[in-house]
Backbone bond lengths (Angstrom), bond angles and torsions (degrees), N, CA, C in turn:
res aa  C-N    CA-C-N  psi(-1)  N-CA   C-N-CA  omega(-1)  CA-C   N-CA-C  phi
1 M - - - 1.461 - - 1.520 112.48 -
2 G 1.329 117.63 -8.86 1.451 120.54 173.86 1.512 114.01 90.59
3 M 1.344 118.17 -42.03 1.462 121.00 -175.43 1.523 111.39 -105.58
4 G 1.326 117.34 5.62 1.456 119.94 178.37 1.506 113.72 76.71
5 C 1.331 118.15 16.66 1.465 120.80 179.60 1.513 110.11 -84.34
6 K 1.298 116.19 156.33 1.458 119.75 175.62 1.518 109.83 -137.04
7 E 1.292 115.28 157.89 1.458 121.62 -177.91 1.532 110.36 -72.31
8 I 1.341 116.87 135.98 1.465 122.97 175.44 1.512 107.36 -116.33
9 V 1.316 117.34 118.43 1.458 121.72 -176.74 1.519 110.17 -109.53
10 A 1.317 116.15 127.23 1.462 120.13 179.67 1.522 110.63 -66.16
11 K 1.345 115.99 142.81 1.459 120.31 -177.60 1.524 112.83 -87.93
12 R 1.324 118.15 -14.01 1.463 120.81 -179.41 1.519 108.79 -149.62
13 P 1.343 120.90 167.90 1.454 121.97 -177.77 1.518 111.89 -53.38
14 S 1.330 117.03 127.83 1.454 122.34 176.60 1.523 107.37 -153.48
15 L 1.319 115.30 159.42 1.462 120.90 -174.62 1.522 111.40 -64.44
16 C 1.362 116.77 131.90 1.464 119.96 174.71 1.526 107.74 -123.79
17 L 1.317 119.27 -87.56 1.458 121.69 177.07 1.518 110.44 -87.57
18 D 1.330 115.88 178.25 1.453 121.60 -179.13 1.534 110.66 -60.20
19 K 1.352 116.05 119.49 1.464 123.70 -179.74 1.526 112.43 58.41
20 R 1.334 115.51 33.51 1.455 121.74 175.66 1.525 108.34 -137.69
21 W 1.342 115.60 156.30 1.446 117.84 173.78 1.522 110.55 -143.13
22 C 1.335 114.17 168.90 1.458 120.17 -174.14 1.519 111.58 -82.54
23 V 1.301 116.10 132.39 1.458 123.19 172.88 1.517 107.21 -134.68
24 S 1.327 116.32 114.15 1.468 121.58 -179.18 1.528 112.14 53.74
25 G 1.336 116.21 40.70 1.454 120.31 176.33 1.508 114.93 83.66
26 Q 1.345 116.91 -0.53 1.467 120.44 -179.15 1.521 109.78 -110.98
27 C 1.326 116.76 141.60 1.458 121.61 178.62 1.530 108.06 -87.45
28 V 1.342 116.59 106.98 1.463 122.27 -170.19 1.530 110.79 -115.79
29 T 1.341 117.16 136.47 1.461 121.80 176.59 1.528 109.72 -64.94
30 S 1.336 116.47 135.73 1.465 120.61 179.23 1.521 109.48 -149.03
31 S 1.335 115.92 136.50 1.463 120.81 178.17 1.520 111.25 -67.77
32 R 1.332 116.84 -18.28 1.456 121.47 -179.23 1.523 112.36 -86.38
33 A 1.348 117.10 -13.35 1.462 120.49 -179.30 1.529 109.65 -81.70
34 S 1.342 116.12 142.73 1.458 120.08 -179.39 1.526 110.86 -87.48
35 A 1.321 115.17 170.38 1.458 119.64 177.78 1.522 109.28 -70.73
36 N 1.310 117.24 143.07 1.462 122.37 -177.89 1.526 109.47 -98.14
37 P 1.344 118.30 115.71 1.462 120.04 -179.05 1.524 112.73 -65.95
38 K 1.355 116.02 -14.14 1.465 119.86 179.71 1.533 110.91 -102.07
39 A 1.327 117.72 22.93 1.454 121.28 -177.35 1.515 110.93 -53.50
40 G 1.331 115.76 128.02 1.442 121.16 -178.93 1.515 112.80 99.53
41 C 1.349 115.85 -15.01 1.478 118.91 179.07 1.529 108.45 -146.01
42 E 1.337 115.18 44.23 1.456 120.31 -174.35 1.519 113.53 -64.22
43 Y 1.326 116.37 -29.12 1.454 119.80 -171.79 1.532 113.63 -111.68
44 G 1.333 118.62 13.93 1.455 120.85 178.68 1.528 111.60 81.74
45 D 1.314 115.97 -173.85 1.465 121.25 -176.96 1.525 111.86 -72.46
46 H 1.324 116.33 110.57 1.461 123.20 173.24 1.530 113.22 52.57
47 S 1.316 116.90 33.45 1.469 119.74 179.90 1.519 109.87 -88.31
48 P 1.341 118.40 139.16 1.464 121.59 -179.50 1.526 112.82 -86.27
49 V 1.336 117.99 12.38 1.464 121.12 -176.86 1.523 110.46 -63.38
50 V 1.315 117.05 133.01 1.460 122.95 178.42 1.525 109.53 -109.85
51 C 1.333 116.79 126.07 1.459 122.09 178.72 1.526 111.99 52.13
52 Q 1.308 116.07 45.82 1.464 120.96 174.45 1.522 108.36 -70.50
53 Q 1.336 117.39 141.99 1.461 120.06 -176.58 1.523 111.02 -79.79
54 H 1.334 115.37 128.88 1.457 121.52 170.86 1.527 105.89 -122.17
55 V 1.329 116.58 76.07 1.465 120.31 -175.58 1.515 110.16 -73.51
56 T 1.325 117.74 -59.18 1.459 123.67 174.56 1.520 106.83 -148.35
57 D 1.322 116.99 169.64 1.458 120.18 -178.03 1.518 112.19 -62.26
58 D 1.364 117.91 -34.38 1.460 120.17 -178.07 1.529 112.16 -93.05
59 C 1.305 117.29 3.34 1.470 121.05 178.32 1.527 107.57 -146.36
60 P 1.336 117.83 57.68 1.468 121.29 -169.23 1.518 115.61 -64.61
61 Y 1.338 118.18 -24.23 1.455 119.63 -176.73 1.523 112.59 -121.42
62 G 1.322 117.77 16.62 1.450 121.11 179.92 1.516 111.96 74.78
63 D 1.311 117.17 -162.25 1.462 122.38 -178.94 1.523 111.43 -60.68
64 V 1.328 115.11 144.31 1.459 120.17 176.62 1.527 110.04 -66.25
65 D 1.340 115.66 -39.35 1.466 121.06 179.73 1.522 107.79 -142.96
66 A 1.324 117.20 92.74 1.460 122.31 -174.42 1.520 112.55 -59.04
67 A 1.328 117.02 -37.94 1.469 120.16 -179.21 1.527 110.73 -65.83
68 Q 1.311 116.18 -42.64 1.460 119.75 178.89 1.527 110.95 -65.75
69 C 1.318 116.80 -37.87 1.471 120.98 179.00 1.530 110.62 -64.61
70 A 1.320 115.93 -38.46 1.465 119.83 177.56 1.532 110.01 -63.62
71 T 1.316 116.53 -37.12 1.465 121.24 176.85 1.518 110.52 -64.50
72 F 1.319 117.08 -42.42 1.461 121.05 177.97 1.532 110.68 -59.07
73 M 1.321 117.10 -45.31 1.462 121.02 -175.99 1.529 112.10 -67.04
74 N 1.326 116.73 -22.58 1.466 120.82 -177.53 1.524 113.50 -101.83
75 D 1.350 117.65 1.69 1.459 118.03 178.89 1.524 109.98 -84.88
76 T 1.321 117.74 -172.63 1.472 120.93 -173.24 1.527 113.25 -67.40
77 I 1.314 117.02 -20.86 1.465 120.75 179.70 1.522 111.05 -91.22
78 G 1.319 117.45 -32.33 1.461 121.99 177.50 1.519 112.45 64.58
79 P 1.347 117.64 -141.68 1.460 120.98 -178.80 1.527 112.72 -58.10
80 G 1.344 116.72 -15.83 1.459 120.05 176.34 1.514 112.56 -59.77
81 N 1.330 117.18 -18.80 1.461 120.75 175.37 1.528 111.49 -59.23
82 C 1.312 115.86 -26.47 1.465 120.34 -176.32 1.527 112.77 -70.41
83 Y 1.340 117.62 -11.52 1.463 118.90 175.33 1.531 110.80 -71.49
84 S 1.324 117.21 -16.62 1.462 122.22 176.01 1.530 109.37 -81.72
85 Q 1.321 116.75 124.45 1.466 120.00 -178.77 1.519 111.13 -58.62
86 D 1.333 116.76 -40.45 1.456 120.60 -178.61 1.530 110.86 -62.13
87 K 1.320 116.74 -46.68 1.464 120.20 -178.78 1.525 110.66 -72.21
88 R 1.319 115.83 -31.86 1.471 118.77 177.81 1.524 110.27 -66.05
89 D 1.325 116.73 -35.81 1.458 120.49 177.31 1.528 111.13 -69.91
90 R 1.342 115.91 -40.57 1.464 119.92 -177.96 1.528 111.64 -72.87
91 C 1.337 116.23 -29.39 1.471 121.16 -176.15 1.530 109.59 -119.58
92 C 1.316 116.36 45.44 1.459 120.66 -173.49 1.527 113.21 -57.38
93 D 1.311 116.79 -40.71 1.464 120.26 -178.59 1.522 111.13 -71.21
94 T 1.327 117.18 -46.06 1.468 121.47 179.81 1.518 110.95 -62.57
95 C 1.335 117.30 -45.83 1.463 120.32 -178.03 1.522 111.96 -63.13
96 K 1.332 116.91 -33.52 1.459 119.56 178.70 1.536 111.75 -62.56
97 Q 1.312 116.65 -27.35 1.465 120.32 -179.66 1.520 111.83 -71.24
98 Y 1.319 117.01 -23.07 1.471 121.09 -179.13 1.523 112.22 -101.22
99 Y 1.299 117.47 -8.55 1.472 121.85 -172.67 1.519 112.10 -69.41
100 N 1.346 115.98 132.26 1.458 122.27 177.23 1.521 108.12 -133.96
101 A 1.310 117.08 102.68 1.464 121.99 -174.07 1.522 112.95 -71.52
102 S 1.323 118.56 -12.62 1.465 121.35 -174.74 1.524 113.43 -74.76
103 Y 1.318 118.20 -12.01 1.463 121.18 -176.63 1.523 109.07 -125.70
104 S 1.322 117.59 92.57 1.455 122.36 -178.14 1.523 111.16 -61.54
105 G 1.316 115.89 128.82 1.458 120.78 -179.59 1.510 113.01 88.94
106 C 1.325 115.67 -8.27 1.469 120.18 -179.18 1.531 108.74 -136.61
107 E 1.328 115.56 36.25 1.470 120.88 -173.95 1.519 113.29 -63.61
108 Y 1.333 116.54 -25.59 1.469 120.45 -178.96 1.529 111.59 -115.92
109 G 1.319 116.36 21.07 1.462 120.10 179.46 1.523 112.21 78.59
110 D 1.326 116.23 -158.18 1.463 121.22 -178.68 1.529 111.45 -55.87
111 H 1.320 115.80 140.16 1.468 120.80 177.49 1.531 110.62 -76.95
112 W 1.338 116.32 -28.06 1.468 121.92 -179.46 1.530 108.00 -121.94
113 K 1.287 118.75 84.64 1.471 122.61 -172.21 1.530 113.77 -52.43
114 D 1.316 117.45 -59.80 1.468 120.50 -173.45 1.516 112.32 -67.56
115 Y 1.328 117.31 -41.50 1.466 120.02 -179.63 1.526 110.03 -60.83
116 C 1.314 117.01 -46.78 1.471 120.61 -177.52 1.525 111.45 -64.56
117 A 1.327 116.03 -36.87 1.468 119.95 -177.95 1.522 112.23 -70.64
118 T 1.334 116.97 -30.69 1.466 119.91 -174.84 1.522 113.56 -102.45
119 S 1.329 117.95 -23.61 1.465 120.35 -174.88 1.520 114.27 -106.58
120 V 1.326 117.42 -29.44 1.462 119.81 179.31 1.526 107.97 -90.04
121 V 1.317 114.34 72.41 1.465 122.24 -178.84 1.528 108.06 -136.58
122 P 1.330 117.96 152.24 1.456 120.53 177.50 1.529 110.29 -57.67
123 P 1.322 119.11 145.21 1.465 126.97 1.58 1.525 114.08 -89.50
124 N 1.329 118.36 20.11 1.460 121.26 -174.22 1.520 114.32 -101.69
125 V 1.318 117.69 8.56 1.467 120.18 -174.17 1.524 111.76 -60.14
126 A 1.327 117.31 -50.61 1.465 120.36 -176.29 1.522 111.48 -60.34
127 S 1.325 117.47 -46.63 1.462 120.49 -177.82 1.526 111.20 -67.92
128 Q 1.330 117.22 -39.43 1.461 120.59 -179.59 1.528 111.36 -69.47
129 C 1.313 116.51 -41.45 1.463 119.59 -178.12 1.528 112.01 -72.34
130 S 1.336 116.95 -24.47 1.462 118.92 175.46 1.527 110.56 -70.44
131 K 1.335 117.03 -27.10 1.463 121.78 -179.79 1.532 111.94 -93.51
132 Y 1.325 116.18 -39.01 1.461 120.30 -168.78 1.531 112.79 -124.58
133 S 1.312 116.55 38.64 1.465 119.46 -178.07 1.531 111.75 -64.62
134 T 1.339 117.13 -27.99 1.466 120.39 177.59 1.513 111.13 -77.80
135 Q 1.340 116.23 -48.79 1.464 120.84 -177.73 1.529 111.49 -66.05
136 C 1.317 117.25 -33.52 1.475 121.74 -179.42 1.527 109.19 -113.74
137 C 1.320 115.65 44.82 1.463 120.95 -172.32 1.519 113.98 -57.38
138 Q 1.344 118.09 -41.43 1.461 120.66 -177.23 1.523 111.63 -73.33
139 T 1.336 116.56 -44.76 1.464 120.36 179.76 1.521 110.70 -61.57
140 C 1.335 117.23 -45.60 1.464 120.79 -179.79 1.531 110.92 -65.41
141 A 1.320 116.46 -37.05 1.470 120.02 178.54 1.519 110.73 -64.89
142 D 1.327 116.99 -37.95 1.466 120.78 179.41 1.519 110.74 -64.44
143 Y 1.335 116.69 -39.88 1.467 119.80 177.75 1.526 111.00 -70.01
144 R 1.343 116.68 -39.67 1.463 119.36 179.45 1.523 111.32 -61.60
145 A 1.313 116.52 -32.83 1.469 120.85 -179.35 1.527 111.63 -63.45
146 Q 1.331 116.67 -23.36 1.465 120.78 -179.91 1.521 112.12 -85.26
147 G 1.333 116.09 -21.54 1.460 119.93 -168.55 1.518 115.44 -96.76
148 F 1.350 114.41 -166.27 1.457 124.21 179.83 1.523 106.22 -160.95
149 P 1.327 119.86 170.07 1.465 120.69 -178.21 1.537 112.12 -51.26
150 G 1.313 115.48 128.93 1.461 120.43 -177.76 1.516 112.38 89.39
151 C 1.312 115.35 -11.31 1.470 120.78 -179.62 1.532 106.77 -145.31
152 T 1.326 115.16 51.28 1.464 122.34 -169.03 1.519 114.19 -54.05
153 Y 1.344 116.52 -40.31 1.465 119.77 -174.62 1.529 112.44 -114.29
154 G 1.326 117.45 24.94 1.461 120.20 178.85 1.523 112.59 78.83
155 D 1.325 116.60 -162.78 1.466 121.53 -178.15 1.521 111.22 -55.42
156 R 1.329 115.61 138.03 1.461 120.05 -179.58 1.521 112.03 -81.21
157 D 1.315 117.62 -25.38 1.465 120.66 -179.89 1.532 110.03 -146.57
158 P 1.337 117.45 87.16 1.467 121.38 -179.30 1.523 113.83 -56.76
159 N 1.343 117.43 -25.16 1.465 119.57 178.78 1.524 110.80 -62.95
160 V 1.322 116.13 -35.89 1.466 121.12 177.77 1.522 109.98 -75.59
161 C 1.314 115.93 -36.21 1.466 120.88 -171.76 1.526 113.89 -82.26
162 G 1.316 117.75 -17.23 1.457 120.57 -177.18 1.519 113.03 -57.04
163 G 1.326 116.89 -41.93 1.462 120.60 179.92 1.508 112.36 -66.47
164 I 1.306 116.76 -32.88 1.459 120.53 179.00 1.521 109.93 -69.99
165 R 1.307 114.97 -37.89 1.459 119.97 -177.09 1.526 111.50 -72.64
166 N 1.326 116.50 -32.34 1.457 120.27 -171.96 1.523 114.56 -101.43
167 D 1.334 116.77 -16.35 1.463 120.97 -177.08 1.522 108.66 -101.96
168 T 1.325 117.47 122.91 1.462 120.75 -175.85 1.521 112.28 -63.16
169 T 1.310 117.81 -24.82 1.468 120.01 178.54 1.518 111.38 -100.76
170 G 1.319 117.87 -6.75 1.458 121.22 -175.58 1.509 114.04 -70.43
171 M 1.327 118.65 -16.47 1.454 120.15 -176.81 1.525 112.20 -63.66
172 N 1.329 118.18 -19.98 1.456 119.46 178.26 1.529 111.94 -63.50
173 N 1.349 117.03 -18.30 1.464 120.49 176.66 1.522 111.46 -63.14
174 C 1.323 117.40 -20.99 1.457 120.85 -179.81 1.522 112.74 -69.13
175 Y 1.323 118.03 -11.54 1.463 119.84 173.19 1.521 110.92 -69.52
176 N 1.330 116.57 -21.13 1.457 122.30 178.69 1.534 108.99 -77.44
177 T 1.323 116.73 124.04 1.467 121.11 -175.88 1.518 112.37 -58.58
178 A 1.341 116.68 -42.06 1.466 121.01 -178.77 1.524 110.92 -64.84
179 V 1.323 116.79 -42.21 1.461 121.06 178.96 1.524 109.88 -66.57
180 R 1.313 115.64 -41.60 1.472 120.00 -178.95 1.530 110.42 -63.18
181 Y 1.327 117.02 -32.81 1.461 121.11 177.52 1.527 110.46 -70.44
182 Q 1.335 117.20 -46.43 1.466 121.27 -178.93 1.526 111.41 -68.27
183 C 1.312 116.75 -33.65 1.476 121.84 -174.49 1.530 109.92 -115.12
184 C 1.319 115.39 46.99 1.461 119.81 -172.40 1.528 113.18 -58.01
185 L 1.325 117.45 -40.05 1.465 119.74 -178.11 1.524 111.20 -74.03
186 T 1.322 117.05 -45.25 1.468 120.97 179.58 1.520 110.88 -59.74
187 C 1.340 116.62 -48.37 1.468 119.92 -178.77 1.527 111.15 -66.26
188 H 1.317 116.33 -35.76 1.462 119.97 177.91 1.527 110.62 -62.15
189 N 1.325 116.31 -41.86 1.466 120.46 -178.72 1.525 112.46 -71.49
190 L 1.335 117.47 -27.09 1.458 121.09 -178.68 1.524 112.74 -86.62
191 K 1.315 116.17 -19.23 1.473 120.55 -173.92 1.526 111.73 -62.47
192 N 1.325 114.79 137.45 1.458 121.39 178.83 1.524 108.39 -113.97
193 D 1.334 116.57 96.01 1.464 121.17 -176.65 1.521 112.35 -68.90
194 A 1.318 117.57 -12.81 1.471 120.88 -178.47 1.518 111.69 -74.91
195 T 1.329 116.91 -12.36 1.469 120.35 -178.66 1.529 109.53 -125.50
196 P 1.340 117.88 77.64 1.464 121.12 179.19 1.531 111.14 -55.28
197 G 1.323 116.37 136.12 1.463 120.41 -178.22 1.511 112.60 86.26
198 C 1.319 115.47 -7.82 1.472 119.90 -179.71 1.532 108.19 -140.55
199 L 1.339 114.95 46.75 1.461 120.69 -172.43 1.514 113.41 -63.76
200 Y 1.342 117.35 -31.81 1.469 121.42 -174.91 1.527 112.36 -121.67
201 G 1.314 116.55 31.39 1.460 120.33 177.18 1.522 112.97 79.05
202 D 1.320 115.90 -164.14 1.460 120.78 -179.11 1.523 110.91 -56.12
203 K 1.329 115.99 136.71 1.461 119.74 -178.13 1.518 111.97 -79.30
204 N 1.328 116.62 -24.60 1.466 120.86 -179.31 1.530 108.73 -138.15
205 P 1.324 117.74 76.09 1.469 121.55 -174.51 1.525 114.17 -56.01
206 N 1.341 117.88 -39.23 1.468 120.21 -179.21 1.521 110.68 -64.04
207 K 1.316 117.43 -42.84 1.462 121.62 178.34 1.527 110.33 -62.97
208 C 1.324 115.59 -40.69 1.468 119.95 -178.85 1.533 110.83 -63.90
209 E 1.318 116.23 -41.75 1.465 120.07 179.70 1.519 111.01 -61.95
210 Q 1.331 116.44 -44.44 1.466 120.67 179.35 1.524 110.45 -64.68
211 M 1.308 115.92 -40.21 1.455 120.96 -176.99 1.531 111.45 -65.30
212 F 1.328 115.66 -44.59 1.461 118.86 -177.42 1.528 112.30 -74.65
213 N 1.335 116.23 -18.44 1.457 120.25 176.48 1.519 112.21 -89.08
214 S 1.330 116.88 -3.02 1.465 121.01 179.55 1.530 109.92 -80.17
215 S 1.303 116.47 178.49 1.465 120.78 -178.14 1.529 112.06 -65.41
216 R 1.334 117.11 -26.10 1.460 119.67 -179.43 1.518 112.05 -77.94
217 G 1.311 116.47 -25.98 1.453 119.94 178.42 1.513 113.05 55.95
218 L 1.323 116.90 -133.02 1.456 121.26 -178.09 1.522 112.06 -65.26
219 G 1.322 116.43 -19.12 1.463 120.14 178.25 1.511 112.08 -61.34
220 S 1.325 117.30 -18.06 1.465 121.37 178.48 1.525 110.99 -61.51
221 C 1.337 117.35 -24.04 1.457 120.70 -177.24 1.531 113.00 -71.65
222 Y 1.320 118.20 -6.27 1.459 119.46 174.02 1.529 110.79 -70.33
223 S 1.319 115.42 -18.31 1.462 120.79 177.55 1.520 109.11 -77.38
224 L 1.347 116.54 130.96 1.456 121.03 -179.76 1.525 111.01 -61.25
225 Q 1.343 116.82 -38.12 1.460 119.80 179.88 1.525 111.03 -65.70
226 A 1.332 116.06 -36.82 1.461 120.03 178.16 1.523 110.35 -65.78
227 Q 1.320 117.00 -37.83 1.459 120.78 178.85 1.525 111.32 -64.29
228 I 1.350 116.04 -29.01 1.465 120.62 178.51 1.530 110.19 -79.79
229 D 1.347 115.57 -50.86 1.469 119.78 -176.48 1.520 112.34 -68.89
230 C 1.330 115.96 -34.08 1.471 120.86 -175.69 1.528 109.64 -118.54
231 C 1.331 115.43 47.26 1.455 120.88 -171.20 1.521 113.29 -56.46
232 R 1.320 117.19 -42.37 1.463 119.17 -178.10 1.525 111.23 -73.28
233 S 1.315 117.27 -45.83 1.469 120.79 -178.40 1.520 111.29 -62.35
234 C 1.348 117.12 -42.46 1.465 119.86 -179.96 1.527 110.83 -67.92
235 E 1.334 116.59 -35.67 1.462 119.28 178.76 1.527 110.08 -67.37
236 Q 1.330 116.47 -40.07 1.460 120.66 178.04 1.522 110.72 -66.37
237 A 1.322 116.68 -37.58 1.470 120.53 178.91 1.525 110.12 -65.74
238 K 1.327 116.41 -40.88 1.472 120.60 179.19 1.526 110.47 -64.24
239 D 1.326 116.30 -42.09 1.464 119.98 179.60 1.526 110.76 -63.01
240 A 1.355 115.96 -40.53 1.460 120.26 179.61 1.521 111.33 -64.79
241 T 1.342 116.56 -38.47 1.472 121.21 179.18 1.511 110.96 -66.36
242 N 1.344 115.92 -41.60 1.464 119.93 179.91 1.524 111.68 -64.18
243 I 1.327 115.75 -38.24 1.459 119.36 178.24 1.526 110.23 -64.79
244 G 1.340 116.44 -41.07 1.458 121.12 -179.99 1.526 112.15 -64.06
245 N 1.325 116.84 -35.44 1.457 120.84 -178.59 1.527 112.86 -73.21
246 T 1.324 116.56 -20.54 1.474 118.92 -178.68 1.519 111.50 -90.22
247 Q 1.316 117.41 -8.70 1.464 119.31 -178.13 1.517 111.40 -90.45
């Protein structure tokens, strides 16, 4: 070639000509490609470069070593590697794909990918996030989004709370202080503030079922204790009776 230049072929789709990008070394028109501000001079002065990558001004040729960058993204740290200036420079194109400017200090998600995924899990979320809120910034933020004061990271033990969530009569377990603490989010979502004293339905569903199946039936609700233990069922029975009397 006379000047010692050699052809550089892009390894993946990247901007080449105006509204075109490189595919297998060829500059191909694509509706997904953006307009090229350097149209007409994509390859510099008299350069023989074919489909050279012009990703951005600070990353003109993509990753320095794409294979190595792929290894970084798949190791135990994952995208957290991008917090390193050296790796961010070497993997400029890859790191840009993970970058999120909306979360200062957590632009690339968790700093320790594998640790956060395996260790910041119930019932250890609160204790882990109190120690590693920076290293596991994204995971802890996701849990915080579910919670509220006193229940910052949601349920403390989903294994305990699963039965409450899935069993129509299980919500009465939320009357138990210990259960309500472990399942703070589940119990909060089930609570019915419109019925003071009966926030989580009947307090003793099995007793209520036996009582209403007895010869007294709904008449059992005349008992003050029944009104307490079967607060929801007795209230529903009263509402049904009132509706019947108005017809």
